[in-house]
N, C-alpha and C positions, 0 to 999 in steps of 0.2 A: 723647659724642667719642667723649672718653678710651676710653672700652670699644671700641669700633666702631674705630677703629685700632689695640690691641692685637688683639685677637680676627682681624682682616683679617691683620695679621704671623704672628702665630703658623698660622693656617690655612695660609700659604704656604709658611712656616718647617716644616712638617709636610710639607707633601707634598712640598717638597725632599730633607726628609730619611728618607724611604724607602728602603728598602737595593737594593730594587727599580728605582727611579730612577736612573740617573745623567744627572744635569741638566749639558748641554753650555753650553760659556758665554754664548752667545745666549739660553737658557733663562733661565738667572742674570740676563741684563739686563733681560729681560723683565718678571721676579718681579720687580727693585728697582725698575724705573720703574711698576709697578703699585703696591710701596709708598707710592715717592714723589709717585704721583699721587694713593692716598689722605690723605695727608700734607699734601700742598700744598692737596688740595680739602678740607681742615680744619684750616688754619693757628690756632695759636692762640696767644695772649698771653696772659703771666701778667698780670694784677692785684694788687693790695695784697689784696684780699680774695677771688678769684676769679681762674677762669680763664675767660673770655670768645672767642667765636669773632671770628674776623673776617672783615668782611664789604666786599667791596672794592663795590659799588653795591649797592641799595635799585633792585626792580623797578619801583619811577616813577623814578628819577633812570638805568634805563638807557633807562626807555623816551623819557624829555626830553630825553637827549643822546640818543639816533637821531633820535626826531621833528626836532631844532634843528638837526642834519646833511642833514634831508629824506629820510631812509629813511621806505617804506612799512613800518608794523608792525598788528598786532593781537595781541591775548592770547586765550588760555582758559581753565579749568578741565578738567583733566585729570578725567574722572570718576570711574577708577579711584585714581591718587593724592593727589588731591587740588591738585597743585600747579599754579602758575601756567606757563603754557607759552608762551613768545613767542615769536611767529610774524615774521621778516624779510624782507621781500622782498627776493632777488639776483637776478643776470644769469647764466643758462647758456649760455653761446656755445661751440658747436659750430667747431671747423674740420675744413671739407670741401676737398675737394681741387679746387685752383683749375686755372685754362684754362691759365696757364705752368708745364709741371711738364719742359721740356726742358731745362733746365740741366744740364751734366755733372758728372760725380762731384766733382768739387773745387768748384764753386759750389754743390754742393747739403749739402755737407759745412759751407762755410762760414756756407750759410743756416742751418743745423740748428743750428751755433752760436752762431747772432745769437737763434735763434728760443728757444733754453732761457735763455739770456743776460737778454733780454725777459722770458720768463716768469719768474724769478728775480726780478727787482727786480720785476714787478707782486706778487708773495709777499711780498717784504721793504720795499715801501713799503705795504700793507695793501689793496692795489684787489683782489688774486686771493687767495680761499682753500683752491683747490684747482686743479692743472693732472693732465692726464694722455692717455697717447694710445691709442685703439683699437686692442685685440689682435687684429684681424684688418688684411687689405689692402681696405676697402673703401671707399668715396665718404666717409666722414667716418674723419677720421683724430687728430682729438682732443676734446677738450673742457677750459675754465676757466670756473671759476665765481667773479663778480667780485661783490666786496662792495665795492658804491659806490650810491649812494643815485638814479641815474637810467641810464636807460637811454640816454640820450647819452652820458656817461660810458664806461660798459663798451664801448659801441660804437666811441665815440673808440679809447679804450687797445687795446678786441681788435684794431684796424685798423691799429695804431702797429706791432706786429709785426713785423719782417721779412720773413718769412715772407708775409703778406698783401700788404705794400709790390712783393714781390717776383713776387704771382702765381701762387705754389706752391700758397696757401692759400687760401680763402674764410672768410667770417665770417656763422653764422646765432645771431643772440640771441634768447633767452626768457627772459620775467622767469619764476622762481622762485622758490616760499618753502621755507621749512625754518625749524627751530626754532632761536631763538638758542642758542649753547652745544652742541647737539648735535651725537656727532661719530660719523663711520664705524664699526660693526660689523665 
């Protein structure tokens, strides 16, 4: 594990030190974040006789915790890596144009502010994992992925959005499965 960290840091350092490479501040920050992630993912504690990896939760503990909270889960063995992959059901809420879109510019701006505050609150409370608008001007305006155990909870949270309450947006929710702990690439 220690060798992996040193190798990762060395590779990043090597590529950042090449003469023809002029790193920008954002590239440097990205590399620092990569190193921090590698280090965070392999936190080590010095024991009296050895260095042992810290495991926050076992797969069994995580499964029991999620099931105890009412989440639907299943696992499978990845044939390539032989790792156990834990799948969890989330709820994907599509935000669509609503029937009441006649607000003036000031009202629209205030609703947008309240909408963003609502989504931030959902994220901070751990109920939503990711949100964002679509890049076109179609009927679908955005998406939020809710990390809650039931459709009823996701529906309640999504429909408490000020934009939905005002009728500017409507919600369409679907159950969605994703591997626990995997991130976007």
